[in-house]
N, CA, C and O of each residue as an XYZ file, in Angstrom:
548
protein
N       0.842     -1.182      0.000
C       0.000      0.000      0.000
C       0.888      1.245      0.000
O       1.875      1.304      0.732
N       0.544      2.219     -0.804
C       1.263      3.484     -0.786
C       0.552      4.474      0.116
O      -0.565      4.228      0.571
N       1.192      5.565      0.362
C       0.710      6.611      1.262
C      -0.576      7.266      0.759
O      -1.459      7.584      1.556
N      -0.689      7.470     -0.541
C      -1.843      8.160     -1.095
C      -3.118      7.426     -0.723
O      -3.095      6.200     -0.618
N      -4.218      8.115     -0.521
C      -4.518      9.490     -0.899
C      -4.172     10.519      0.176
O      -4.637     11.656      0.104
N      -3.380     10.150      1.152
C      -3.002     11.105      2.186
C      -2.061     12.156      1.614
O      -1.399     11.909      0.606
N      -1.992     13.330      2.247
C      -1.144     14.406      1.722
C       0.336     14.013      1.653
O       0.859     13.350      2.549
N       0.980     14.427      0.596
C       2.421     14.233      0.417
C       3.075     15.595      0.622
O       2.561     16.602      0.134
N       4.195     15.643      1.332
C       4.816     16.939      1.620
C       5.333     17.643      0.374
O       5.679     17.015     -0.627
N       5.373     18.963      0.471
C       6.034     19.760     -0.548
C       7.527     19.703     -0.263
O       7.955     19.947      0.865
N       8.307     19.389     -1.259
C       9.757     19.323     -1.102
C      10.343     20.691     -1.441
O      10.089     21.243     -2.511
N      11.130     21.224     -0.512
C      11.808     22.499     -0.719
C      13.304     22.236     -0.833
O      13.748     21.136     -0.503
N      14.096     23.202     -1.287
C      15.540     22.976     -1.362
C      16.166     22.583     -0.014
O      17.102     21.784      0.015
N      15.665     23.130      1.094
C      16.276     22.787      2.377
C      15.812     21.436      2.916
O      16.504     20.845      3.744
N      14.641     20.922      2.463
C      14.177     19.617      2.937
C      14.459     18.492      1.951
O      14.293     17.322      2.297
N      14.878     18.813      0.741
C      15.102     17.797     -0.294
C      16.029     16.668      0.162
O      15.711     15.507     -0.097
N      17.169     16.945      0.833
C      18.012     15.823      1.273
C      17.288     14.871      2.232
O      17.506     13.660      2.190
N      16.426     15.420      3.096
C      15.675     14.569      4.021
C      14.774     13.614      3.247
O      14.761     12.414      3.518
N      14.017     14.145      2.278
C      13.082     13.309      1.526
C      13.805     12.333      0.609
O      13.326     11.219      0.399
N      14.947     12.730      0.059
C      15.751     11.804     -0.748
C      16.260     10.661      0.118
O      16.254      9.505     -0.303
N      16.701     10.988      1.332
C      17.151      9.953      2.263
C      16.021      8.998      2.609
O      16.214      7.782      2.621
N      14.843      9.541      2.888
C      13.693      8.703      3.232
C      13.345      7.769      2.075
O      13.021      6.602      2.293
N      13.413      8.283      0.841
C      13.127      7.453     -0.330
C      14.138      6.311     -0.461
O      13.838      5.275     -1.054
N      15.342      6.510      0.099
C      16.387      5.475      0.089
C      16.384      4.641      1.370
O      17.270      3.809      1.566
N      15.391      4.858      2.248
C      15.308      4.084      3.482
C      16.219      4.581      4.591
O      16.609      3.811      5.469
N      16.564      5.880      4.557
C      17.435      6.454      5.596
C      16.716      7.630      6.249
O      16.116      8.455      5.559
N      16.775      7.709      7.579
C      16.180      8.820      8.312
C      17.299      9.798      8.641
O      18.170      9.494      9.455
N      17.279     10.967      8.015
C      18.346     11.950      8.180
C      17.938     13.041      9.165
O      16.778     13.450      9.224
N      18.917     13.497      9.934
C      18.748     14.597     10.873
C      19.787     15.659     10.561
O      20.795     15.378      9.914
N      19.543     16.873     11.019
C      20.526     17.937     10.888
C      21.357     18.014     12.169
O      20.860     17.772     13.269
N      22.625     18.356     11.999
C      23.508     18.542     13.144
C      24.275     19.847     12.960
O      24.853     20.100     11.903
N      24.272     20.666     14.003
C      25.010     21.922     13.975
C      26.485     21.650     14.223
O      26.848     21.007     15.208
N      27.332     22.140     13.330
C      28.775     21.953     13.467
C      29.360     22.845     14.552
O      30.452     22.573     15.052
N      28.644     23.916     14.927
C      29.158     24.835     15.941
C      28.794     24.415     17.362
O      29.671     24.344     18.224
N      27.509     24.135     17.623
C      27.105     23.816     19.000
C      26.823     22.336     19.221
O      26.648     21.906     20.361
N      26.776     21.549     18.143
C      26.574     20.111     18.270
C      25.130     19.656     18.374
O      24.880     18.458     18.506
N      24.169     20.575     18.320
C      22.766     20.201     18.431
C      22.348     19.336     17.243
O      22.612     19.676     16.090
N      21.699     18.227     17.538
C      21.093     17.388     16.508
C      19.608     17.716     16.538
O      18.979     17.653     17.594
N      19.040     18.067     15.380
C      17.655     18.527     15.382
C      16.862     18.022     14.184
O      17.412     17.576     13.177
N      15.565     18.110     14.337
C      14.581     17.754     13.339
C      13.474     18.780     13.503
O      13.097     19.078     14.637
N      12.998     19.268     12.550
C      12.757     19.185     11.155
C      13.867     19.973     10.446
O      14.368     20.959     10.987
N      14.254     19.539      9.230
C      15.373     20.159      8.535
C      15.211     21.666      8.327
O      14.168     22.144      7.881
N      16.261     22.387      8.659
C      16.349     23.816      8.329
C      17.827     24.174      8.185
O      18.705     23.495      8.716
N      18.066     25.228      7.473
C      19.437     25.601      7.132
C      20.175     26.312      8.248
O      21.389     26.498      8.165
N      19.460     26.715      9.297
C      20.062     27.446     10.413
C      19.758     26.694     11.697
O      18.626     26.260     11.912
N      20.748     26.540     12.540
C      20.561     25.855     13.820
C      19.518     26.604     14.657
O      19.635     27.817     14.834
N      18.504     25.906     15.174
C      17.478     26.585     15.970
C      17.971     27.002     17.350
O      17.287     27.752     18.047
N      19.153     26.526     17.756
C      19.688     26.869     19.073
C      20.643     28.058     19.016
O      20.441     29.057     19.707
N      21.693     27.947     18.184
C      22.712     29.010     18.162
C      22.650     29.879     16.909
O      23.410     30.838     16.780
N      21.746     29.546     15.984
C      21.526     30.281     14.731
C      22.694     30.207     13.751
O      22.792     31.019     12.830
N      23.573     29.237     13.951
C      24.675     29.035     13.018
C      24.141     28.474     11.705
O      23.174     27.711     11.687
N      24.775     28.856     10.624
C      24.452     28.302      9.317
C      25.343     27.133      8.960
O      25.233     26.579      7.866
N      26.231     26.749      9.873
C      27.164     25.651      9.637
C      26.533     24.341     10.121
O      26.865     23.830     11.190
N      25.613     23.813      9.304
C      24.901     22.591      9.667
C      25.118     21.535      8.599
O      25.380     21.848      7.437
N      25.005     20.280      9.010
C      25.181     19.174      8.077
C      24.163     18.087      8.364
O      23.349     18.200      9.282
N      24.221     17.039      7.569
C      23.287     15.923      7.688
C      23.964     14.720      8.322
O      25.127     14.433      8.037
N      23.229     14.009      9.192
C      23.699     12.741      9.737
C      22.582     11.715      9.574
O      21.403     12.068      9.538
N      22.958     10.459      9.476
C      21.957      9.406      9.386
C      21.616      8.921     10.784
O      22.499      8.517     11.541
N      20.344      8.961     11.123
C      19.875      8.502     12.428
C      19.781      6.979     12.433
O      19.675      6.341     11.385
N      19.821      6.420     13.629
C      19.659      4.972     13.773
C      18.252      4.538     13.370
O      18.037      3.397     12.962
N      17.285      5.472     13.492
C      15.911      5.143     13.142
C      15.153      4.469     14.266
O      14.103      3.866     14.043
N      15.687      4.569     15.477
C      15.034      3.976     16.640
C      14.863      5.019     17.722
O      15.569      6.027     17.762
N      13.908      4.756     18.599
C      13.667      5.681     19.691
C      12.609      5.141     20.635
O      12.258      3.961     20.597
N      12.108      6.030     21.484
C      11.101      5.674     22.479
C       9.813      6.424     22.189
O       9.830      7.582     21.770
N       8.699      5.747     22.420
C       7.390      6.384     22.291
C       7.242      7.368     23.446
O       7.169      6.965     24.606
N       7.200      8.653     23.128
C       7.158      9.710     24.133
C       5.717     10.040     24.530
O       5.424     10.249     25.707
N       4.823     10.084     23.541
C       3.418     10.383     23.775
C       2.637      9.980     22.533
O       3.192      9.918     21.435
N       1.334      9.704     22.709
C       0.528      9.365     21.539
C      -0.952      9.573     21.826
O      -1.374      9.679     22.978
N      -1.722      9.627     20.755
C      -3.170      9.687     20.833
C      -3.731      8.815     19.712
O      -3.075      8.600     18.693
N      -4.929      8.325     19.907
C      -5.553      7.426     18.948
C      -6.894      8.009     18.527
O      -7.652      8.503     19.361
N      -7.183      7.952     17.236
C      -8.490      8.376     16.743
C      -9.028      7.342     15.756
O      -8.287      6.756     14.965
N     -10.330      7.141     15.832
C     -10.995      6.224     14.906
C     -11.590      6.944     13.715
O     -12.083      6.310     12.781
N     -11.545      8.296     13.744
C     -12.102      9.096     12.654
C     -11.094     10.164     12.239
O     -10.549     10.892     13.069
N     -10.870     10.231     10.957
C      -9.982     11.259     10.405
C     -10.465     11.557      8.987
O     -10.253     10.750      8.081
N     -11.108     12.702      8.786
C     -11.639     13.022      7.457
C     -10.559     12.930      6.377
O      -9.477     13.502      6.511
N     -10.871     12.207      5.317
C      -9.945     12.063      4.207
C      -8.907     10.969      4.399
O      -8.151     10.660      3.478
N      -8.865     10.387      5.576
C      -7.891      9.323      5.859
C      -8.470      8.001      5.372
O      -9.659      7.754      5.568
N      -7.673      7.149      4.746
C      -8.199      5.865      4.259
C      -8.755      5.022      5.414
O      -8.110      4.863      6.451
N      -9.933      4.500      5.218
C     -10.616      3.701      6.249
C      -9.747      2.529      6.724
O      -9.736      2.200      7.910
N      -9.024      1.906      5.793
C      -8.196      0.746      6.163
C      -6.976      1.136      6.997
O      -6.314      0.267      7.564
N      -6.673      2.424      7.078
C      -5.527      2.900      7.866
C      -5.943      3.392      9.256
O      -5.131      3.962      9.985
N      -7.213      3.169      9.619
C      -7.689      3.566     10.945
C      -7.673      2.361     11.882
O      -7.831      1.241     11.396
N      -7.496      2.514     13.163
C      -7.360      3.799     13.839
C      -6.006      4.438     13.546
O      -5.020      3.749     13.281
N      -5.980      5.733     13.599
C      -4.763      6.509     13.399
C      -4.107      6.716     14.755
O      -4.735      7.199     15.697
N      -2.845      6.346     14.838
C      -2.070      6.553     16.067
C      -1.055      7.647     15.766
O      -0.079      7.434     15.046
N      -1.305      8.808     16.330
C      -0.482      9.991     16.103
C       0.420     10.141     17.319
O      -0.067     10.130     18.449
N       1.734     10.281     17.108
C       2.653     10.183     18.245
C       3.844     11.123     18.151
O       4.205     11.618     17.084
N       4.436     11.346     19.319
C       5.778     11.914     19.436
C       6.704     10.747     19.710
O       6.452      9.938     20.603
N       7.779     10.664     18.939
C       8.825      9.676     19.177
C      10.100     10.437     19.507
O      10.501     11.345     18.779
N      10.731     10.058     20.611
C      12.024     10.644     20.964
C      13.104      9.744     20.395
O      13.301      8.619     20.855
N      13.801     10.254     19.388
C      14.843      9.474     18.714
C      16.035      9.260     19.639
O      16.262     10.042     20.562
N      16.786      8.210     19.390
C      17.983      7.929     20.189
C      18.984      9.077     20.118
O      19.773      9.276     21.042
N      18.953      9.832     19.022
C      19.868     10.964     18.853
C      19.405     12.216     19.601
O      20.148     13.194     19.684
N      18.173     12.195     20.150
C      17.700     13.322     20.947
C      16.447     14.023     20.473
O      15.560     14.271     21.290
N      16.321     14.359     19.187
C      15.128     15.095     18.762
C      13.849     14.269     18.906
O      13.870     13.039     18.864
N      12.756     14.972     19.075
C      11.438     14.349     19.047
C      10.790     14.654     17.705
O      10.893     15.768     17.191
N      10.123     13.653     17.144
C       9.447     13.814     15.862
C       7.971     13.468     16.013
O       7.608     12.574     16.778
N       7.133     14.175     15.285
C       5.717     13.852     15.209
C       5.549     12.879     14.056
O       6.061     13.112     12.961
N       4.833     11.791     14.298
C       4.759     10.724     13.321
C       3.508      9.889     13.536
O       2.716     10.158     14.438
N       3.342      8.887     12.711
C       2.305      7.874     12.891
C       2.965      6.610     13.431
O       4.111      6.302     13.103
N       2.222      5.882     14.266
C       2.646      4.556     14.705
C       1.796      3.567     13.923
O       0.576      3.712     13.848
N       2.441      2.559     13.341
C       1.751      1.611     12.469
C       2.017      0.178     12.919
O       2.861     -0.087     13.775
N       1.268     -0.730     12.311
C       1.471     -2.173     12.485
C       1.371     -2.640     13.931
O       2.160     -3.468     14.386
N       0.375     -2.088     14.655
C       0.187     -2.539     16.029
C      -1.233     -2.231     16.480
O      -1.936     -1.426     15.870
N      -1.633     -2.878     17.542
C      -2.905     -2.595     18.192
C      -2.648     -1.456     19.175
O      -1.747     -1.567     20.006
N      -3.409     -0.368     19.106
C      -3.162      0.766     20.007
C      -3.219      0.394     21.490
O      -2.569      1.036     22.315
N      -3.990     -0.635     21.830
C      -4.087     -1.024     23.244
C      -2.808     -1.687     23.744
O      -2.623     -1.847     24.951
N      -1.926     -2.073     22.827
C      -0.656     -2.695     23.222
C       0.468     -1.684     23.416
O       1.560     -2.061     23.840
N       0.226     -0.407     23.116
C       1.271      0.613     23.221
C       1.459      1.079     24.661
O       0.517      1.120     25.452
N       2.704      1.428     24.976
C       3.039      1.990     26.279
C       4.047      3.119     26.084
O       4.939      3.033     25.240
N       3.892      4.169     26.870
C       4.881      5.247     26.859
C       6.241      4.648     27.213
O       6.351      3.832     28.128
N       7.265      5.056     26.486
C       8.606      4.533     26.702
C       8.934      3.308     25.867
O      10.080      2.857     25.846
N       7.935      2.765     25.177
C       8.140      1.582     24.342
C       9.096      1.897     23.201
O       9.067      2.993     22.642
N       9.944      0.931     22.859
C      10.890      1.099     21.754
C      10.155      1.002     20.420
O       9.294      0.143     20.229
N      10.511      1.900     19.503
C       9.937      1.925     18.162
C      11.056      2.096     17.149
O      12.155      2.543     17.479
N      10.753      1.730     15.902
C      11.735      1.876     14.824
C      11.049      2.422     13.579
O       9.849      2.232     13.378
N      11.820      3.091     12.762
C      11.280      3.733     11.565
C      10.986      2.706     10.480
O      11.663      1.687     10.342
N       9.957      3.018      9.726
C       9.603      2.314      8.497
C       9.299      3.402      7.476
O       8.991      4.535      7.847
N       9.383      3.073      6.219
C       9.130      4.073      5.183
C       8.005      3.600      4.273
O       8.067      2.511      3.703
N       6.972      4.436      4.144
C       5.823      4.125      3.302
C       6.041      4.810      1.951
O       6.194      6.030      1.897
N       6.058      4.037      0.861
C       6.267      4.656     -0.462
C       5.069      5.501     -0.868
O       3.953      5.305     -0.387
N       5.326      6.439     -1.758
C       4.273      7.253     -2.361
C       4.322      7.027     -3.874
O       5.187      6.308     -4.374
N       3.406      7.635     -4.578
C       3.421      7.528     -6.039
C       4.624      8.245     -6.643
O       4.978      8.001     -7.797
N       5.252      9.124     -5.872
C       6.456      9.841     -6.300
C       7.670      9.080     -5.759
O       7.873      9.017     -4.547
N       8.465      8.511     -6.645
C       9.619      7.705     -6.217
C      10.614      8.479     -5.370
O      11.408      7.874     -4.651
N      10.589      9.809     -5.440
C      11.526     10.640     -4.693
C      11.060     10.913     -3.267
O      11.774     11.560     -2.502
N       9.870     10.430     -2.896
C       9.340     10.704     -1.558
C       8.822      9.419     -0.924
O       8.031      8.691     -1.524
N       9.277      9.150      0.292
C       8.718      8.090      1.125
C       8.432      8.748      2.483
O       9.144      9.658      2.908
N       7.388      8.275      3.142
C       6.966      8.877      4.401
C       7.476      8.040      5.565
O       7.169      6.851      5.647
N       8.254      8.644      6.473
C       8.701      7.878      7.637
C       7.572      7.753      8.668
O       6.942      8.741      9.045
N       7.339      6.534      9.106
C       6.411      6.220     10.185
C       7.165      5.296     11.137
O       8.265      4.843     10.821
N       6.589      5.019     12.280
C       7.278      4.175     13.250
C       6.391      3.006     13.662
O       5.164      3.098     13.612
N       7.016      1.916     14.064
C       6.322      0.725     14.531
C       7.060      0.185     15.758
O       8.268      0.375     15.899
N       6.328     -0.484     16.637
C       7.004     -1.076     17.801
C       8.107     -2.027     17.358
O       7.973     -2.740     16.364
N       9.204     -2.024     18.118
C      10.318     -2.929     17.858
C       9.875     -4.331     18.254
O       9.350     -4.538     19.348
N      10.086     -5.276     17.374
C       9.776     -6.670     17.684
C      10.799     -7.194     18.669
O      12.003     -7.069     18.450
N      10.318     -7.785     19.764
C      11.300     -8.307     20.742
C      11.565     -9.772     20.556
O      12.360    -10.354     21.294
């Protein structure tokens, strides 16, 4: 199943490396060369020290479930993709990302649970959507 008919992000020059990485199965983060902050969502200037000396690093793609909510209704969302589990995941590298949790029963989720990234293809080969799923133990 592909991501559509759900919205696909607009790719900008500053986010293009992130989406290219996702299409290749890699979750990329930005890292400030001056203060060392690792951050997400991609931007050309460090949100902490405002340095423009930033680069890309590949994240492990794992983290902890920080918070989540579940909904059984979402206008425009494919019925087969419900319930929708909308979550904050705290990556092992530090940043928190807003994402979907997939491939699990919402009643089995616990705060602090380990999760790992998965990539959902879209009709555009240059874009894949990162989502997270519980780590199989």
